[in-house]
Backbone bond lengths (Angstrom), bond angles and torsions (degrees), N, CA, C in turn:
res aa  C-N    CA-C-N  psi(-1)  N-CA   C-N-CA  omega(-1)  CA-C   N-CA-C  phi
1 M - - - 1.463 - - 1.519 109.39 -
2 I 1.293 117.12 -39.21 1.509 120.11 177.96 1.480 112.73 -65.81
3 L 1.301 117.96 -34.07 1.467 125.78 -176.15 1.520 104.22 -69.79
4 M 1.344 120.10 -43.13 1.415 122.46 179.74 1.573 111.13 -66.25
5 Q 1.211 117.74 -35.85 1.549 115.94 172.57 1.400 111.77 -67.73
6 V 1.273 124.23 -39.19 1.418 128.19 177.74 1.519 112.60 -59.36
7 V 1.376 113.85 -36.28 1.385 117.81 178.39 1.603 112.82 -72.04
8 L 1.246 114.06 -28.56 1.499 123.97 -175.11 1.489 109.70 -85.53
9 I 1.371 121.97 -8.98 1.482 124.98 -171.93 1.583 110.33 -55.55
10 K 1.271 114.65 -36.40 1.512 115.17 -177.90 1.465 110.83 -69.47
11 Q 1.328 119.51 -37.48 1.543 123.04 176.13 1.484 109.92 -68.30
12 Y 1.350 116.91 -38.58 1.425 118.39 177.96 1.458 117.61 -60.74
13 S 1.380 108.90 -39.81 1.555 115.40 -177.64 1.579 111.91 -66.29
14 R 1.378 118.32 -20.59 1.336 120.51 178.53 1.545 116.47 -82.59
15 L 1.416 114.01 -13.07 1.348 117.82 -179.65 1.503 115.07 -71.40
16 Q 1.333 118.88 146.25 1.481 122.53 175.51 1.604 107.93 -76.22
17 F 1.350 116.68 141.17 1.386 119.17 -168.14 1.551 108.31 -68.29
18 A 1.317 117.61 144.57 1.510 124.64 178.72 1.497 106.90 -142.61
19 L 1.225 122.96 156.12 1.385 130.65 174.88 1.488 110.50 -57.82
20 T 1.331 120.40 -28.83 1.446 120.29 -179.82 1.505 111.99 -70.39
21 F 1.284 120.76 -5.38 1.471 118.71 171.55 1.483 116.09 -60.31
22 W 1.384 113.34 -19.67 1.471 116.80 176.85 1.472 110.33 -62.02
23 I 1.339 122.29 -16.35 1.442 121.83 174.13 1.460 114.29 -56.58
24 F 1.423 114.02 -36.70 1.442 111.96 -176.42 1.534 116.67 -76.15
25 T 1.321 118.12 -10.29 1.428 121.26 -172.44 1.655 109.59 -74.00
26 F 1.283 116.30 -31.81 1.494 116.53 179.77 1.514 112.04 -64.88
27 P 1.289 118.17 -52.46 1.464 124.54 -176.15 1.600 108.49 -62.14
28 V 1.261 116.70 -40.62 1.547 116.88 177.50 1.499 115.08 -65.93
29 A 1.463 110.99 -42.50 1.534 113.79 176.74 1.527 109.27 -67.84
30 T 1.202 117.60 -33.72 1.516 118.75 -175.26 1.437 109.20 -73.57
31 T 1.267 120.08 -46.42 1.479 125.89 176.34 1.484 107.85 -56.99
32 A 1.364 122.62 -49.28 1.464 120.38 -178.07 1.446 110.96 -60.45
33 S 1.308 118.74 -46.23 1.432 126.54 -178.57 1.602 111.06 -55.25
34 Y 1.349 109.62 -46.58 1.506 113.69 177.20 1.487 111.45 -67.14
35 A 1.267 120.18 -37.99 1.490 126.84 178.88 1.522 106.57 -59.64
36 V 1.330 119.69 -52.08 1.341 121.51 -174.94 1.525 110.33 -66.59
37 R 1.272 117.89 -39.50 1.575 119.81 174.35 1.623 111.13 -59.51
38 W 1.276 109.32 -43.40 1.537 114.31 177.14 1.418 112.58 -62.77
39 L 1.330 118.02 -43.68 1.488 120.51 -178.75 1.437 113.05 -69.12
40 D 1.378 117.80 -16.07 1.388 120.94 -176.32 1.645 106.76 -80.67
41 T 1.345 113.71 -18.43 1.483 112.74 178.26 1.488 117.81 -87.97
42 I 1.335 113.31 -7.75 1.502 119.58 178.76 1.500 110.68 -113.30
43 T 1.335 116.79 161.20 1.472 117.87 -179.76 1.512 106.30 -131.39
44 F 1.358 114.47 124.82 1.468 120.75 171.16 1.546 104.85 -156.24
45 P 1.230 117.14 160.67 1.524 118.98 179.96 1.451 110.67 -62.48
46 G 1.368 117.13 131.65 1.400 120.67 179.73 1.532 119.43 90.09
47 V 1.398 114.90 -1.97 1.483 120.16 -179.78 1.527 111.78 -57.59
48 Q 1.253 120.08 -41.35 1.473 124.39 176.46 1.526 113.74 -63.92
49 A 1.316 115.55 -45.23 1.454 118.74 174.73 1.562 112.49 -62.85
50 L 1.252 118.15 -38.58 1.430 120.75 176.13 1.511 116.18 -63.95
51 S 1.392 111.30 -42.01 1.524 123.44 174.15 1.564 107.96 -57.02
52 W 1.306 120.21 -50.48 1.433 123.77 178.51 1.486 115.25 -65.38
53 T 1.329 116.84 -28.07 1.453 122.45 -179.30 1.605 108.36 -74.78
54 L 1.340 109.45 -44.01 1.566 111.24 178.27 1.472 108.66 -65.24
55 L 1.345 120.15 -37.42 1.365 119.37 -175.34 1.566 111.11 -72.24
56 A 1.368 116.71 -31.99 1.448 119.17 178.16 1.591 110.08 -71.79
57 L 1.358 114.02 -38.57 1.437 111.63 176.51 1.499 119.00 -66.89
58 A 1.341 111.83 -34.98 1.556 115.55 174.50 1.522 112.71 -66.46
59 T 1.323 113.68 -37.16 1.436 118.35 178.19 1.465 112.15 -71.17
60 A 1.355 120.25 -38.28 1.447 123.49 174.77 1.530 113.24 -64.39
61 F 1.265 111.56 -32.85 1.520 112.64 178.85 1.486 112.81 -73.07
62 V 1.290 118.42 -41.55 1.484 124.77 177.68 1.529 108.04 -64.25
63 C 1.389 118.38 -41.86 1.439 119.89 179.77 1.531 110.28 -70.24
64 M 1.305 119.45 -32.51 1.510 121.13 173.74 1.558 112.04 -61.44
65 I 1.347 116.71 -42.63 1.324 122.88 -178.81 1.608 107.65 -64.98
66 G 1.418 114.25 -43.39 1.419 117.35 178.81 1.520 110.01 -63.19
67 M 1.284 123.01 -43.39 1.443 125.26 -177.87 1.570 108.91 -64.72
68 R 1.245 116.44 -39.09 1.568 119.47 175.54 1.409 110.40 -66.27
69 T 1.219 122.70 -33.42 1.442 124.33 -179.62 1.541 111.00 -69.11
70 V 1.285 114.53 -44.72 1.432 120.63 175.26 1.556 112.68 -58.77
71 V 1.393 115.57 -48.81 1.428 118.85 176.24 1.675 109.24 -60.02
72 Y 1.192 113.55 -44.25 1.438 117.73 -179.46 1.566 110.14 -58.60
73 A 1.310 114.29 -44.81 1.515 118.61 -179.83 1.535 110.04 -68.14
74 L 1.264 117.11 -42.70 1.522 119.19 -178.70 1.444 112.05 -70.90
75 G 1.263 116.54 -26.83 1.557 119.07 174.57 1.452 116.28 -75.46
76 G 1.352 120.05 -4.68 1.404 126.22 175.09 1.480 111.33 80.54
77 Q 1.371 119.93 5.16 1.399 118.46 178.18 1.506 113.76 -68.94
78 A 1.324 115.48 -34.19 1.424 116.14 178.01 1.497 114.07 -62.02
79 R 1.371 116.15 -47.62 1.376 123.02 172.64 1.394 116.00 -54.65
80 R 1.359 122.49 -43.31 1.399 123.61 179.81 1.437 109.56 -66.68
81 A 1.383 122.58 -37.02 1.399 127.37 -178.40 1.544 110.01 -66.73
82 V 1.318 115.70 -42.45 1.460 118.11 176.58 1.455 113.97 -67.73
83 S 1.408 120.57 -40.86 1.360 119.62 -176.03 1.530 112.65 -73.13
84 T 1.391 115.30 -31.66 1.503 120.90 170.75 1.456 111.82 -61.83
85 A 1.242 120.69 -43.18 1.397 128.52 -176.50 1.529 109.21 -68.38
86 A 1.354 119.62 -36.87 1.479 125.55 -179.94 1.470 114.82 -72.43
87 Q 1.378 116.64 -26.25 1.438 116.73 -172.70 1.536 108.21 -76.62
88 P 1.372 110.45 139.00 1.535 116.81 179.08 1.490 114.11 -65.50
89 S 1.295 117.63 145.66 1.475 117.04 -178.55 1.468 109.67 -85.78
């Protein structure tokens, strides 16, 4: 599943931002949490650094979506999308 998402990163980057991007935050956070727990059960040099790196990447991803959401809302795009959807056809 992760490999498939990595393959699609190029196409994801071309998409225009939308509030539905929040859908991606749960799987990223869950996968990072699971990986950190799994890494906690094994011992090899650098396991703690790898765990912190995974946590930092997942946190950065969620923060990036949060910042894009704020920019999206402040730019008025969210209000326009809601008002357009609310207008009767």
